[in-house]
DSSP file (Angstrom, degrees, kcal/mol; ACC not computed):
  #  RESIDUE AA STRUCTURE BP1 BP2  ACC     N-H-->O    O-->H-N    N-H-->O    O-->H-N    TCO  KAPPA ALPHA  PHI   PSI    X-CA   Y-CA   Z-CA
    1    1 A M              0   0    0      0, 0.0     9,-0.3     0, 0.0     2,-0.1   0.000 360.0 360.0 360.0 146.0   86.6   98.2   86.7
    2    2 A A        -     0   0    0      7,-0.1     7,-0.1     1,-0.1     2,-0.0  -0.381 360.0-119.7 -66.8 144.7   90.4   98.9   86.9
    3    3 A D    >   -     0   0    0      4,-0.5     3,-1.9     5,-0.2     4,-0.1  -0.285  33.0 -94.5 -80.4 173.5   91.8  101.5   84.5
    4    4 A E  T 3  S+     0   0    0      1,-0.3    -1,-0.1     2,-0.1    -2,-0.1   0.650 121.8  64.7 -64.9 -16.1   94.4  100.7   81.8
    5    5 A E  T 3  S-     0   0    0      2,-0.0    -1,-0.3     1,-0.0    -3,-0.0   0.423 119.5-106.1 -85.9   2.0   97.2  101.8   84.2
    6    6 A G    <   +     0   0    0     -3,-1.9    -2,-0.1     1,-0.2     3,-0.1   0.629  63.9 157.9  85.1  16.0   96.4   98.9   86.5
    7    7 A A        -     0   0    0     -4,-0.1    -4,-0.5     1,-0.1    -1,-0.2  -0.446  47.4-103.5 -69.1 145.9   94.7  100.9   89.3
    8    8 A P        -     0   0    0      0, 0.0    -5,-0.2     0, 0.0    -1,-0.1  -0.219  44.6 -87.5 -63.9 158.8   92.3   98.9   91.5
    9    9 A E  S    S+     0   0    0     -7,-0.1    -7,-0.1    -3,-0.1     2,-0.1  -0.325  89.3  24.5 -65.6 151.0   88.6   99.2   91.0
   10   10 A G  S    S-     0   0    0     -9,-0.3     2,-0.2    -3,-0.1    -3,-0.0  -0.294  92.3 -58.3  94.0-176.8   86.8  102.0   92.9
   11   11 A D     >  -     0   0    0     -2,-0.1     4,-2.4     1,-0.0     5,-0.2  -0.440  57.4 -90.2-100.3 178.7   87.8  105.3   94.4
   12   12 A V  H  > S+     0   0    0      1,-0.2     4,-2.7     2,-0.2     5,-0.2   0.901 125.5  54.8 -59.3 -43.4   90.4  106.0   97.0
   13   13 A Y  H  > S+     0   0    0      1,-0.2     4,-2.5     2,-0.2    -1,-0.2   0.903 108.6  49.1 -58.3 -42.1   87.9  105.6   99.9
   14   14 A E  H  > S+     0   0    0      2,-0.2     4,-2.9     1,-0.2    -1,-0.2   0.896 109.0  51.7 -64.4 -38.8   87.0  102.2   98.6
   15   15 A W  H  X S+     0   0    0     -4,-2.4     4,-2.9     2,-0.2    -2,-0.2   0.919 110.5  50.3 -61.9 -41.6   90.7  101.3   98.4
   16   16 A Y  H  X S+     0   0    0     -4,-2.7     4,-2.5     2,-0.2    -2,-0.2   0.946 112.1  46.4 -62.3 -46.7   91.1  102.4  102.0
   17   17 A Q  H  X S+     0   0    0     -4,-2.5     4,-2.1     2,-0.2    -2,-0.2   0.925 114.2  46.8 -61.7 -46.2   88.1  100.4  103.1
   18   18 A R  H  X S+     0   0    0     -4,-2.9     4,-2.8     1,-0.2    -1,-0.2   0.912 111.0  53.9 -63.2 -41.0   89.3   97.3  101.3
   19   19 A G  H  X S+     0   0    0     -4,-2.9     4,-2.3    -5,-0.2    -2,-0.2   0.896 108.3  48.6 -59.5 -42.0   92.8   97.8  102.7
   20   20 A L  H  X S+     0   0    0     -4,-2.5     4,-2.8     2,-0.2    -1,-0.2   0.894 111.4  50.5 -62.7 -40.5   91.5   97.9  106.2
   21   21 A R  H  X S+     0   0    0     -4,-2.1     4,-1.9     2,-0.2    -2,-0.2   0.912 110.5  48.7 -64.6 -42.8   89.6   94.7  105.6
   22   22 A L  H  <>S+     0   0    0     -4,-2.8     5,-3.0     2,-0.2    -2,-0.2   0.917 112.8  48.9 -61.2 -43.7   92.7   93.0  104.2
   23   23 A L  H ><5S+     0   0    0     -4,-2.3     3,-1.4     1,-0.2    -2,-0.2   0.941 113.5  44.8 -60.8 -49.7   94.7   94.1  107.2
   24   24 A A  H 3<5S+     0   0    0     -4,-2.8    -1,-0.2     1,-0.3    -2,-0.2   0.787 110.4  57.1 -67.8 -25.1   92.1   92.9  109.7
   25   25 A G  T 3<5S-     0   0    0     -4,-1.9    -1,-0.3    -5,-0.2    -2,-0.2   0.413 122.8-101.5 -85.3   2.9   91.7   89.7  107.7
   26   26 A G  T < 5S+     0   0    0     -3,-1.4    -3,-0.2    -4,-0.2     3,-0.1   0.717  90.7 112.4  87.7  20.3   95.4   88.9  108.0
   27   27 A D     >< +     0   0    0     -5,-3.0     4,-2.1    -6,-0.2     3,-0.3  -0.536  26.8 156.9-121.0  66.7   96.7   89.9  104.6
   28   28 A P  H  > S+     0   0    0      0, 0.0     4,-2.6     0, 0.0    31,-0.2   0.789  70.2  59.0 -65.7 -27.8   98.9   92.9  105.4
   29   29 A A  H  > S+     0   0    0      2,-0.2     4,-1.9     1,-0.2     5,-0.1   0.936 109.8  42.8 -64.6 -46.5  101.0   92.6  102.3
   30   30 A A  H  > S+     0   0    0     -3,-0.3     4,-2.2     1,-0.2     5,-0.2   0.861 113.9  52.7 -66.7 -36.2   98.0   92.9  100.0
   31   31 A A  H  X S+     0   0    0     -4,-2.1     4,-3.2     1,-0.2     5,-0.3   0.924 108.2  50.4 -65.0 -41.8   96.7   95.7  102.3
   32   32 A A  H  X S+     0   0    0     -4,-2.6     4,-2.1    23,-0.2    -2,-0.2   0.890 109.9  50.5 -64.5 -39.1  100.0   97.6  101.9
   33   33 A T  H  X S+     0   0    0     -4,-1.9     4,-1.2     2,-0.2    -1,-0.2   0.938 115.8  41.3 -63.9 -45.5  100.0   97.3   98.1
   34   34 A L  H  X S+     0   0    0     -4,-2.2     4,-1.9     1,-0.2     3,-0.3   0.928 116.3  49.0 -67.6 -46.2   96.4   98.6   97.9
   35   35 A L  H  X S+     0   0    0     -4,-3.2     4,-2.7     1,-0.2     5,-0.2   0.820 104.1  59.8 -68.9 -28.3   97.0  101.4  100.6
   36   36 A S  H  X S+     0   0    0     -4,-2.1     4,-1.9    -5,-0.3    -1,-0.2   0.889 105.9  49.1 -66.3 -35.2  100.2  102.5   98.8
   37   37 A R  H  X S+     0   0    0     -4,-1.2     4,-1.8    -3,-0.3    -2,-0.2   0.926 110.7  50.0 -66.1 -41.6   98.1  103.2   95.7
   38   38 A A  H  X S+     0   0    0     -4,-1.9     4,-2.0     1,-0.2    -2,-0.2   0.917 110.5  49.1 -62.7 -43.1   95.6  105.2   97.9
   39   39 A V  H  < S+     0   0    0     -4,-2.7    -1,-0.2     1,-0.2    -2,-0.2   0.885 109.2  53.2 -64.4 -38.1   98.4  107.2   99.5
   40   40 A A  H  < S+     0   0    0     -4,-1.9    -1,-0.2     1,-0.2    -2,-0.2   0.872 112.9  43.8 -62.8 -35.1   99.8  108.0   96.1
   41   41 A A  H  < S+     0   0    0     -4,-1.8    -2,-0.2     1,-0.2    -1,-0.2   0.789 130.9  23.7 -80.1 -29.2   96.5  109.2   95.0
   42   42 A E    ><  +     0   0    0     -4,-2.0     3,-1.9    -5,-0.2    -1,-0.2  -0.593  69.9 168.7-136.1  71.0   95.9  111.2   98.2
   43   43 A P  T 3  S+     0   0    0      0, 0.0    -1,-0.1     0, 0.0    -3,-0.1   0.664  73.3  59.5 -66.6 -15.4   99.3  111.9   99.7
   44   44 A G  T 3  S+     0   0    0      4,-0.0     2,-0.8    -5,-0.0    -5,-0.1   0.479  77.3 111.0 -90.0  -0.9   98.0  114.4  102.3
   45   45 A S    <>  -     0   0    0     -3,-1.9     4,-2.0    -6,-0.2     5,-0.2  -0.633  46.3-170.7 -82.2 112.9   95.7  111.9  104.0
   46   46 A R  H  > S+     0   0    0     -2,-0.8     4,-2.5     2,-0.2     5,-0.2   0.854  86.6  56.3 -67.0 -35.5   96.9  111.0  107.4
   47   47 A S  H  > S+     0   0    0      2,-0.2     4,-2.2     1,-0.2    -1,-0.2   0.926 110.2  45.2 -62.8 -45.0   94.3  108.2  107.8
   48   48 A L  H  > S+     0   0    0      2,-0.2     4,-2.5     1,-0.2    -2,-0.2   0.916 113.4  49.2 -64.0 -43.5   95.6  106.5  104.6
   49   49 A L  H  X S+     0   0    0     -4,-2.0     4,-2.7     2,-0.2    -2,-0.2   0.893 111.5  49.2 -67.2 -38.5   99.2  107.0  105.6
   50   50 A E  H  X S+     0   0    0     -4,-2.5     4,-2.3     2,-0.2    -1,-0.2   0.933 111.3  49.2 -65.9 -43.3   98.6  105.5  109.1
   51   51 A A  H  X S+     0   0    0     -4,-2.2     4,-2.3     2,-0.2    -2,-0.2   0.902 112.2  49.0 -61.3 -41.5   96.8  102.5  107.6
   52   52 A L  H  X S+     0   0    0     -4,-2.5     4,-2.9     2,-0.2     5,-0.2   0.940 109.2  52.0 -62.4 -46.5   99.7  102.0  105.2
   53   53 A A  H  X S+     0   0    0     -4,-2.7     4,-2.5     1,-0.2    -2,-0.2   0.911 111.3  47.4 -58.2 -44.7  102.3  102.2  108.0
   54   54 A R  H  X S+     0   0    0     -4,-2.3     4,-2.9     2,-0.2    -1,-0.2   0.915 112.7  48.7 -64.4 -42.0  100.4   99.6  110.0
   55   55 A A  H  X S+     0   0    0     -4,-2.3     4,-1.9     2,-0.2   -23,-0.2   0.907 111.2  49.6 -63.2 -41.3  100.1   97.3  107.0
   56   56 A Q  H  <>S+     0   0    0     -4,-2.9     5,-2.6     2,-0.2     4,-0.3   0.930 112.8  48.0 -60.9 -47.1  103.8   97.7  106.2
   57   57 A F  H ><5S+     0   0    0     -4,-2.5     3,-2.0    -5,-0.2    -2,-0.2   0.956 112.0  48.4 -58.7 -50.7  104.7   96.9  109.9
   58   58 A D  H 3<5S+     0   0    0     -4,-2.9    -1,-0.2     1,-0.3    -2,-0.2   0.801 108.5  55.2 -64.1 -29.1  102.4   93.9  109.9
   59   59 A A  T 3<5S-     0   0    0     -4,-1.9    -1,-0.3   -31,-0.2    -2,-0.2   0.436 118.2-112.1 -80.8   0.3  103.9   92.6  106.6
   60   60 A G  T < 5S+     0   0    0     -3,-2.0     2,-1.2    -4,-0.3     3,-0.2   0.660  78.0 133.4  78.4  14.9  107.3   92.8  108.2
   61   61 A R     >< +     0   0    0     -5,-2.6     4,-2.4    -6,-0.2     5,-0.2  -0.565  23.4 162.2 -96.8  66.5  108.4   95.6  105.9
   62   62 A Y  H  >  +     0   0    0     -2,-1.2     4,-2.4     1,-0.2    -1,-0.2   0.804  65.7  53.6 -67.3 -34.1  109.9   97.6  108.8
   63   63 A D  H  > S+     0   0    0      2,-0.2     4,-2.0    -3,-0.2    -1,-0.2   0.914 112.0  46.9 -63.8 -42.6  112.0  100.0  106.8
   64   64 A E  H  > S+     0   0    0      2,-0.2     4,-2.4     1,-0.2    -2,-0.2   0.904 111.0  51.5 -66.7 -38.7  109.0  101.0  104.8
   65   65 A A  H  X S+     0   0    0     -4,-2.4     4,-3.2     2,-0.2     5,-0.3   0.900 106.6  54.8 -64.5 -38.0  106.9  101.4  108.0
   66   66 A I  H  X S+     0   0    0     -4,-2.4     4,-2.6     1,-0.2    -1,-0.2   0.936 108.9  49.0 -57.5 -45.7  109.7  103.6  109.5
   67   67 A G  H  X S+     0   0    0     -4,-2.0     4,-1.9     2,-0.2    -2,-0.2   0.920 113.9  44.5 -62.0 -44.9  109.4  105.8  106.4
   68   68 A S  H  X S+     0   0    0     -4,-2.4     4,-1.9     2,-0.2    -2,-0.2   0.922 114.6  47.2 -69.3 -43.4  105.5  106.0  106.6
   69   69 A F  H  X S+     0   0    0     -4,-3.2     4,-2.3     1,-0.2    -1,-0.2   0.905 110.7  54.9 -65.8 -36.7  105.5  106.6  110.4
   70   70 A S  H  X S+     0   0    0     -4,-2.6     4,-2.7    -5,-0.3    -1,-0.2   0.897 105.3  51.6 -59.7 -40.4  108.2  109.3  109.9
   71   71 A R  H  X S+     0   0    0     -4,-1.9     4,-1.7     2,-0.2    -1,-0.2   0.915 108.7  51.6 -61.7 -40.0  106.0  111.1  107.3
   72   72 A L  H  X S+     0   0    0     -4,-1.9     4,-1.6     1,-0.2    -2,-0.2   0.924 110.7  48.4 -59.9 -44.8  103.2  111.1  109.9
   73   73 A I  H  < S+     0   0    0     -4,-2.3    -2,-0.2     1,-0.2    -1,-0.2   0.882 106.2  56.3 -66.3 -40.5  105.5  112.6  112.5
   74   74 A R  H  < S+     0   0    0     -4,-2.7    -1,-0.2     1,-0.2    -2,-0.2   0.873 110.7  45.3 -57.3 -37.3  106.8  115.2  110.1
   75   75 A G  H  < S+     0   0    0     -4,-1.7    -1,-0.2     1,-0.3    -2,-0.2   0.782 136.8   8.1 -76.7 -26.9  103.2  116.3  109.6
   76   76 A N    ><  -     0   0    0     -4,-1.6     3,-2.1    -5,-0.1    -1,-0.3  -0.652  59.8-172.7-158.4  91.9  102.4  116.2  113.4
   77   77 A P  T 3  S+     0   0    0      0, 0.0    -4,-0.1     0, 0.0    -3,-0.1   0.730  87.1  64.1 -59.8 -20.4  105.3  115.6  115.8
   78   78 A A  T 3   +     0   0    0     -5,-0.1     2,-1.3     4,-0.0     3,-0.1   0.318  68.6 118.5 -88.9  11.5  102.7  115.3  118.7
   79   79 A D    <>  -     0   0    0     -3,-2.1     4,-2.2     1,-0.2     3,-0.2  -0.637  43.9-173.0 -75.8  94.8  101.2  112.2  117.1
   80   80 A D  H  > S+     0   0    0     -2,-1.3     4,-2.5     1,-0.2    -1,-0.2   0.868  80.8  53.5 -61.8 -37.5  101.9  109.7  119.9
   81   81 A Y  H  > S+     0   0    0      2,-0.2     4,-2.8     1,-0.2    -1,-0.2   0.885 108.4  49.0 -65.6 -36.9  100.7  106.7  117.9
   82   82 A A  H  > S+     0   0    0     -3,-0.2     4,-2.6     2,-0.2     5,-0.2   0.898 111.0  51.1 -67.5 -39.3  103.0  107.5  115.0
   83   83 A Q  H  X S+     0   0    0     -4,-2.2     4,-2.1     2,-0.2    -2,-0.2   0.918 112.7  46.4 -62.3 -42.1  105.9  107.9  117.5
   84   84 A F  H  X S+     0   0    0     -4,-2.5     4,-2.7     2,-0.2     5,-0.2   0.931 112.9  48.9 -61.8 -49.1  105.0  104.5  119.0
   85   85 A G  H  X S+     0   0    0     -4,-2.8     4,-2.6     1,-0.2     5,-0.2   0.903 111.4  48.9 -61.4 -41.0  104.7  102.9  115.6
   86   86 A L  H  X S+     0   0    0     -4,-2.6     4,-2.9     1,-0.2     5,-0.2   0.928 111.0  51.5 -61.7 -45.1  108.0  104.3  114.5
   87   87 A G  H  X S+     0   0    0     -4,-2.1     4,-2.2    -5,-0.2    -2,-0.2   0.907 112.0  45.5 -62.0 -42.8  109.6  103.1  117.7
   88   88 A L  H  X S+     0   0    0     -4,-2.7     4,-2.3     2,-0.2     5,-0.2   0.926 113.4  48.9 -66.9 -43.3  108.3   99.6  117.2
   89   89 A A  H  X S+     0   0    0     -4,-2.6     4,-2.1    -5,-0.2    -2,-0.2   0.922 111.8  49.5 -63.3 -42.6  109.3   99.4  113.6
   90   90 A A  H  X>S+     0   0    0     -4,-2.9     5,-2.4     1,-0.2     4,-0.6   0.914 109.6  52.5 -58.5 -43.3  112.8  100.7  114.4
   91   91 A S  H ><5S+     0   0    0     -4,-2.2     3,-0.8    -5,-0.2    -2,-0.2   0.910 110.6  46.0 -61.7 -42.5  113.0   98.1  117.1
   92   92 A R  H 3<5S+     0   0    0     -4,-2.3    -1,-0.2     1,-0.2    -2,-0.2   0.833 110.2  54.8 -70.1 -30.9  112.1   95.2  114.7
   93   93 A A  H 3<5S-     0   0    0     -4,-2.1    -1,-0.2    -5,-0.2    -2,-0.2   0.561 120.3-111.5 -79.4  -6.1  114.5   96.7  112.1
   94   94 A G  T <<5S+     0   0    0     -3,-0.8     2,-1.2    -4,-0.6    -3,-0.2   0.540  79.7 127.8  92.0   5.3  117.3   96.5  114.7
   95   95 A D     >< +     0   0    0     -5,-2.4     4,-2.2     1,-0.2    -1,-0.2  -0.697  27.3 169.7 -97.5  84.7  117.8  100.2  115.2
   96   96 A L  H  > S+     0   0    0     -2,-1.2     4,-2.6     1,-0.2    -1,-0.2   0.779  71.3  56.1 -71.7 -29.7  117.4  100.2  119.0
   97   97 A D  H  > S+     0   0    0      2,-0.2     4,-2.3     1,-0.2    -1,-0.2   0.959 111.6  42.6 -66.5 -49.7  118.6  103.9  119.4
   98   98 A L  H  > S+     0   0    0      1,-0.2     4,-2.0     2,-0.2     5,-0.2   0.892 114.8  52.8 -62.5 -38.5  116.0  105.2  117.0
   99   99 A A  H  X S+     0   0    0     -4,-2.2     4,-2.7     2,-0.2     5,-0.3   0.961 110.3  46.0 -59.8 -52.9  113.4  102.9  118.7
  100  100 A A  H  X S+     0   0    0     -4,-2.6     4,-2.3     1,-0.2    -2,-0.2   0.887 110.4  54.6 -61.5 -40.5  114.2  104.1  122.2
  101  101 A E  H  X S+     0   0    0     -4,-2.3     4,-1.6     1,-0.2    -1,-0.2   0.942 114.8  37.6 -58.9 -51.0  114.1  107.8  121.1
  102  102 A H  H  X S+     0   0    0     -4,-2.0     4,-2.2     1,-0.2    -2,-0.2   0.833 115.4  52.5 -79.1 -31.0  110.6  107.5  119.6
  103  103 A L  H  X S+     0   0    0     -4,-2.7     4,-2.4    -5,-0.2    -1,-0.2   0.887 108.2  51.8 -69.6 -35.0  109.2  105.2  122.2
  104  104 A A  H  X S+     0   0    0     -4,-2.3     4,-2.3    -5,-0.3    -2,-0.2   0.875 109.1  51.0 -63.5 -37.6  110.4  107.6  124.9
  105  105 A L  H  X S+     0   0    0     -4,-1.6     4,-2.3     2,-0.2    -2,-0.2   0.935 110.3  49.4 -62.7 -46.6  108.6  110.4  123.1
  106  106 A A  H  X S+     0   0    0     -4,-2.2     4,-2.2     1,-0.2    -2,-0.2   0.921 112.4  47.7 -59.9 -45.0  105.4  108.3  122.9
  107  107 A V  H  < S+     0   0    0     -4,-2.4    -1,-0.2     2,-0.2    -2,-0.2   0.919 110.5  51.7 -59.9 -45.3  105.6  107.6  126.7
  108  108 A A  H  < S+     0   0    0     -4,-2.3    -1,-0.2     1,-0.2    -2,-0.2   0.877 114.1  44.0 -61.5 -40.2  106.2  111.2  127.5
  109  109 A M  H  < S+     0   0    0     -4,-2.3    -1,-0.2     1,-0.2    -2,-0.2   0.838 131.8  19.6 -72.2 -35.0  103.2  112.2  125.5
  110  110 A R    ><  +     0   0    0     -4,-2.2     3,-2.1    -5,-0.2    -1,-0.2  -0.576  63.1 165.5-140.7  69.1  100.9  109.5  126.8
  111  111 A P  T 3  S+     0   0    0      0, 0.0    -1,-0.1     0, 0.0    -3,-0.1   0.665  75.8  68.0 -63.9 -13.8  102.3  108.1  130.1
  112  112 A D  T 3  S+     0   0    0     -3,-0.1     2,-0.9    -5,-0.1    -5,-0.1   0.566  77.2  91.2 -82.0  -9.8   98.8  106.5  130.7
  113  113 A V    X>  -     0   0    0     -3,-2.1     4,-1.3     1,-0.2     3,-0.6  -0.792  59.8-165.2 -95.0 106.7   99.3  104.0  127.7
  114  114 A G  H 3> S+     0   0    0     -2,-0.9     4,-2.7     1,-0.2     5,-0.2   0.817  83.3  62.3 -59.9 -37.7  100.8  100.9  129.2
  115  115 A D  H 3> S+     0   0    0      1,-0.2     4,-2.3     2,-0.2    -1,-0.2   0.900 102.3  52.3 -58.3 -41.8  101.8   99.4  125.8
  116  116 A Y  H <> S+     0   0    0     -3,-0.6     4,-2.2     1,-0.2    -1,-0.2   0.948 112.0  43.9 -60.6 -50.0  104.1  102.4  125.1
  117  117 A A  H  X S+     0   0    0     -4,-1.3     4,-2.3     1,-0.2    -2,-0.2   0.891 112.7  51.8 -66.3 -38.9  106.0  102.0  128.4
  118  118 A R  H  X S+     0   0    0     -4,-2.7     4,-2.2     2,-0.2    -1,-0.2   0.909 110.1  49.0 -64.0 -41.2  106.3   98.3  128.1
  119  119 A A  H  X S+     0   0    0     -4,-2.3     4,-2.2    -5,-0.2    -2,-0.2   0.897 110.8  50.9 -66.1 -39.3  107.8   98.6  124.6
  120  120 A L  H  X S+     0   0    0     -4,-2.2     4,-2.5    -5,-0.2    -2,-0.2   0.912 109.5  50.2 -65.2 -40.4  110.2  101.2  125.8
  121  121 A R  H  X S+     0   0    0     -4,-2.3     4,-2.4     1,-0.2    -2,-0.2   0.924 110.0  50.2 -61.3 -43.7  111.3   99.0  128.6
  122  122 A R  H  X S+     0   0    0     -4,-2.2     4,-2.2     1,-0.2    -2,-0.2   0.907 112.5  47.2 -61.2 -42.0  111.9   96.0  126.3
  123  123 A V  H  X S+     0   0    0     -4,-2.2     4,-2.4     2,-0.2    -1,-0.2   0.906 112.3  48.9 -68.4 -40.7  114.0   98.2  123.9
  124  124 A R  H  X S+     0   0    0     -4,-2.5     4,-2.4     1,-0.2    -1,-0.2   0.902 110.8  51.0 -65.8 -38.4  116.1   99.6  126.7
  125  125 A A  H  X S+     0   0    0     -4,-2.4     4,-1.7     2,-0.2    -2,-0.2   0.903 110.7  49.2 -65.0 -41.1  116.6   96.1  128.1
  126  126 A R  H  X>S+     0   0    0     -4,-2.2     5,-1.6     2,-0.2     4,-0.9   0.895 111.4  49.6 -65.8 -38.9  117.8   94.9  124.7
  127  127 A R  H ><5S+     0   0    0     -4,-2.4     3,-0.6     1,-0.2    -2,-0.2   0.932 111.2  48.1 -61.9 -47.6  120.1   97.9  124.4
  128  128 A S  H 3<5S+     0   0    0     -4,-2.4    -1,-0.2     1,-0.2    -2,-0.2   0.788 112.6  48.7 -68.5 -27.8  121.7   97.3  127.7
  129  129 A S  H 3<5S-     0   0    0     -4,-1.7    -1,-0.2    -5,-0.2    -2,-0.2   0.614 109.3-125.1 -85.1 -12.4  122.2   93.6  127.0
  130  130 A G  T <<5 +     0   0    0     -4,-0.9     2,-0.4    -3,-0.6    -3,-0.2   0.628  65.2 133.4  82.0  13.4  123.7   94.4  123.7
  131  131 A S      <       0   0    0     -5,-1.6    -1,-0.3    -6,-0.2    -2,-0.2  -0.847 360.0 360.0-102.7 134.8  121.3   92.2  121.7
  132  132 A A              0   0    0     -2,-0.4    -1,-0.1    -3,-0.1    -5,-0.1   0.428 360.0 360.0 -89.7 360.0  119.7   93.6  118.5
């Protein structure tokens, strides 16, 4: 049962699992709400923070996703997925310089991941054409 402060039922791990199910089921806004509670309860959990960042991105909350992916990168600058996520979120938010920077880092770390290189090419093309 939820406590008097409005916390969801269950423990943090259950919130994480429910958040992932909501995300997979196409409800990223609800997932982000639940996962933000989980991150507040366990701020050092990279798994929770990554799931929150993905939910924020999928919900179109790009500035929030930038913040979450940035926190992941501060904790581990060599996290290629966080670099990629930050680059995509920045691209969607219209910050093509920030997007190109982080996508280039992701590509440098993992040149074998085609999605990283394709995203970087798209951002560079948008920058050179002057469209945001």
